[in-house]
C-alpha positions in Angstrom: -0.1 0.1 0.0 1.4 3.5 -1.0 2.8 5.3 2.0 0.3 8.1 1.6 -2.5 5.8 2.5 -1.2 5.8 6.2 -0.9 8.2 8.8 0.1 7.6 12.4 -1.3 4.2 12.9 -4.4 4.5 10.6 -4.6 2.7 7.2 -6.7 4.9 4.5 -10.0 3.5 5.4 -9.5 4.1 9.3 -8.3 7.6 8.6 -11.0 8.5 6.6 -13.4 7.3 9.2 -12.0 9.5 11.8 -12.7 12.7 9.7 -16.0 11.6 7.9 -18.4 13.4 10.4 -21.4 12.9 8.2 -21.0 9.0 8.6 -20.0 9.2 12.2 -22.9 11.4 12.9 -25.8 10.5 10.6 -28.2 13.1 12.2 -26.4 15.9 10.3 -29.0 16.5 7.9 -31.5 17.1 10.7 -28.9 19.5 12.3 -28.4 21.3 9.0 -32.1 21.8 8.6 -32.4 23.1 12.2 -29.7 25.7 11.8 -31.2 26.8 8.5 -34.5 27.4 10.0 -33.2 29.3 13.0 -31.1 31.3 10.8 -33.9 32.4 8.7 -35.9 33.2 11.9 -32.9 35.1 13.2 -32.5 37.1 9.9 -36.3 38.0 9.9 -36.6 39.3 13.4 -33.1 41.1 13.9 -31.9 44.4 12.2 -29.2 43.1 9.8 -27.2 44.2 6.7 -26.9 41.2 4.4 -24.5 40.4 1.6 -22.2 43.3 2.4 -19.1 42.9 -0.1 -15.7 42.9 1.8 -13.6 42.1 -1.4 -13.8 41.8 -5.1 -14.7 38.0 -5.2 -18.2 36.9 -5.3 -17.7 34.8 -2.3 -16.3 37.7 -0.4 -19.7 38.7 1.4 -20.8 39.1 4.9 -23.8 39.6 7.2 -23.6 42.2 9.9 -26.0 42.3 13.0 -25.5 45.6 14.5 -25.5 45.9 18.6 -28.1 48.3 19.9 -25.2 50.6 21.1 -22.4 52.1 19.1 -18.7 51.3 19.7 -19.7 47.5 20.3 -17.3 44.6 20.5 -17.2 42.6 17.2 -17.7 38.9 17.0 -16.8 37.4 13.5 -18.0 33.9 13.2 -16.7 31.7 10.7 -18.8 28.7 9.1 -18.1 25.0 9.0 -18.3 22.7 6.1 -14.9 21.3 5.7 -14.0 24.2 3.5 -16.1 23.0 0.6 -19.8 23.5 1.7 -22.3 25.3 3.8 -22.8 28.9 3.9 -23.0 32.2 6.0 -27.0 31.9 6.0 -26.7 28.6 7.8 -25.2 30.2 11.0 -27.1 33.6 11.2 -28.5 32.0 14.6 -25.3 32.8 16.4 -26.3 36.5 16.5 -29.0 35.8 19.0 -26.7 34.6 21.5 -24.3 37.7 21.2 -26.6 40.6 20.4 -28.3 40.7 24.0 -24.7 41.3 25.4 -24.3 44.2 23.1 -21.8 42.3 20.7 -22.1 43.3 17.0 -21.9 40.0 15.1 -20.8 39.5 11.6 -21.0 36.1 9.8 -19.0 35.9 6.5 -18.9 33.8 3.5 -15.6 32.9 1.9 -14.3 30.9 -1.0 -15.0 27.2 -1.1 -13.1 24.2 -2.7 -12.9 22.7 -5.2 -13.0 26.2 -7.2 -10.5 27.5 -4.6 -7.6 26.3 -2.9 -6.8 26.6 0.8 -4.4 29.4 0.4 -7.2 31.5 -1.2 -9.6 30.5 1.7 -7.2 31.8 4.3 -6.5 35.0 2.3 -10.0 35.9 2.1 -10.6 35.2 5.9 -7.7 37.5 6.5 -9.0 40.2 4.0 -12.3 39.8 6.1 -10.7 41.1 9.2 -8.7 43.8 7.4 -12.2 45.1 6.2 -13.6 45.1 9.5 -10.8 47.1 10.9 -11.7 49.6 8.4 -15.3 49.7 7.9 -16.6 48.4 11.5 -17.4 51.8 12.9 -19.9 52.4 10.0 -21.9 49.6 11.6 -21.2 50.5 15.2 -18.6 48.3 15.9 -15.1 49.1 17.7 -12.3 47.8 15.4 -9.9 47.5 18.5 -12.3 44.8 19.7 -12.5 42.0 17.0 -12.8 38.6 18.4 -13.3 35.4 16.0 -15.2 32.3 16.5 -15.7 29.4 14.2 -16.9 25.9 13.8 -15.1 23.0 12.3 -13.3 24.1 9.2 -14.0 27.9 10.6 -12.5 27.0 13.8 -9.1 26.1 11.8 -9.7 29.5 10.1 -10.1 31.2 13.4 -6.5 29.9 14.6 -4.9 31.0 11.0 -6.0 34.6 11.8 -4.1 34.3 15.0 -1.3 33.4 13.3 -1.6 36.3 10.9 1.4 39.0 10.6 -1.2 41.7 10.4 1.1 44.9 10.0 3.1 43.1 7.3 0.0 42.0 5.1 -2.1 45.0 5.9 -0.1 48.1 6.7 -1.9 49.9 9.7 -3.4 47.1 11.3 -2.0 46.2 14.8 -0.3 42.9 15.2 -3.2 41.7 17.5 -5.9 42.8 15.2 -7.8 39.6 16.5 -8.1 40.0 20.1 -8.9 36.2 20.8 -10.5 33.2 19.2 -12.9 30.3 20.0 -12.2 27.2 17.8 -15.2 24.9 18.0 -14.6 21.3 16.9 -11.8 22.5 14.7 -9.0 21.1 12.6 -5.6 22.2 13.7 -3.4 20.2 11.4 -4.0 19.7 7.6 -1.5 16.7 6.9 -4.3 13.9 7.8 -6.9 16.0 5.9 -4.5 15.8 2.9 -4.3 11.9 3.2 -8.0 11.3 3.7 -10.9 11.3 1.2 -11.3 15.1 1.8 -8.4 15.8 -0.3 -10.3 14.6 -3.4 -12.3 17.8 -3.1 -9.5 20.1 -1.5 -6.6 19.2 -3.7 -4.0 20.2 -1.3 -0.2 19.5 -1.8 1.9 18.7 1.4 3.2 22.2 1.0 -0.2 24.0 1.1 -1.2 21.7 4.1 1.9 22.6 6.1 1.6 26.3 5.2 -2.0 26.3 6.5 -1.8 24.0 9.5 -2.3 26.0 12.9 0.1 23.6 14.7 3.0 24.7 12.2 2.5 28.5 12.5 4.1 31.3 14.4 1.7 33.4 16.8 3.0 37.1 17.0 0.4 38.1 19.6 -0.7 36.6 23.1 -4.3 36.2 22.4 -6.4 34.2 24.3 -7.6 31.0 22.8 -10.8 28.8 23.7 -10.7 25.4 22.3 -14.1 23.6 22.4 -14.7 19.9 21.7 -17.8 17.9 21.8 -17.5 14.8 23.9 -18.8 12.6 20.9 -15.6 13.6 18.6 -13.5 11.0 16.9 -10.1 10.2 18.4 -8.3 12.4 16.0 -10.2 15.3 16.9 -9.2 14.9 20.5 -5.7 14.6 19.4 -5.7 17.9 17.3 -7.4 19.7 19.9 -5.0 18.8 22.7 -2.2 19.0 20.4 -3.1 22.8 19.8 -3.7 23.3 23.5 -0.2 22.1 24.3 1.0 24.5 21.7 -0.7 27.4 23.3 0.4 26.5 26.6 4.1 26.4 25.5 3.7 29.7 24.3 2.3 30.9 27.7 -1.0 32.5 26.0 -4.1 32.4 27.5 -5.9 29.2 27.1 -9.3 27.7 28.0 -10.3 24.1 26.8 -13.9 23.2 27.0 -15.2 19.6 26.6 -19.0 19.9 26.0 -20.6 16.8 27.4 -23.4 15.1 25.3 -22.3 17.2 22.2 -21.0 15.8 19.1 -19.5 17.5 15.9 -22.6 19.2 14.7 -24.9 19.7 17.7 -21.9 21.3 19.6 -23.0 24.6 18.2 -26.5 24.6 19.2 -26.0 26.5 22.5 -24.6 29.5 20.4 -28.2 30.8 20.0 -28.9 31.0 23.7 -27.4 34.2 25.4 -27.5 32.6 28.7 -25.5 29.4 27.7 -22.2 28.4 29.3 -20.7 28.6 26.0 -21.7 32.1 25.1 -20.8 33.6 28.4 -17.5 32.0 28.2 -16.8 33.7 25.1 -17.9 37.0 26.6 -15.1 37.0 29.0 -12.8 38.0 26.0 -15.2 40.1 24.3 -16.4 42.8 26.8 
C-alpha cells in the first residue's frame, strides 16, 4: 500500500472514518435543517445588513447584525463545512446569542473548494478582518475589539487568523488585530486531511497543507484561545485539539479548553443561539 495511505497508525480506510463526520453522526441533515430554520428566523426578526461585500470576489460577502449601542465589540463567526460546503446563511443564529450582550455579530462567506484552494480560503478570511478593521465603525463596531469564533473548518480559520502577521500583510493593522479566538470542533493540522478522502475535493499538496496548518505556525500576539470539543468527537479530533492546547500552553498564552458533554461535531454549536448558555458566556469574557 502506498505510504500516503497511512497516517500515524491508521490505514486509509480508518483515517477516512476519523474525519468523515457525516457518517459518524448521521443526524447531520437534521442539524443542517435546524440551523437553516433558526437562521432564517434570526434574519427575519433582527436588524441586519446582508451580503455586504468585503472584497472583489463573489464569495467575499458578509452579514452584519449590529448591536443596539455604538462602539460595540465585534464577534466574527466563521462557518463550517470542511472548506467546501455550507454558507453564512446557515449560521445567522449565532447572532442571537451575542446581540443581547451588546456584541455586534458578523457572519461571512468565503471561497470554497474545489473552485478555490486553501491558500485563497485563508487569504479571504484575513481580508475580512482587514475590512472589518477599516469599516466596523460604519456599523457601530469597535475595530479595536475584534474577536473570532468558528466551527469545524471555521475553527481552523480562526486559528490561522491568530497566526497572521497583520502589519506586514495589511499596513496600519496592529499585530493583535484579532483579540482572541474560539475554535469549536476545529482542525489544527491539515496533513491527515490531505491524506484522507477530503483531499479529493480540497486538492492540497503537502506544502499547502503545512503552510495552512495552525500547529505549524508562529503566533505573534498573546491572544486568548478557547478550544471547544464535543464529547462525541473522533479520536483524531481529540488529538488535534489537545495538540493545539499544548502548543498554546508552551507559548504561555491564555488558554481555555472546554469539553462539551453529550455533544458531537454538529450539535456542539447549538448553544450559541442562547445568550444565557455557558458557551456564549465563556466567550464573552474575552469580548467585553
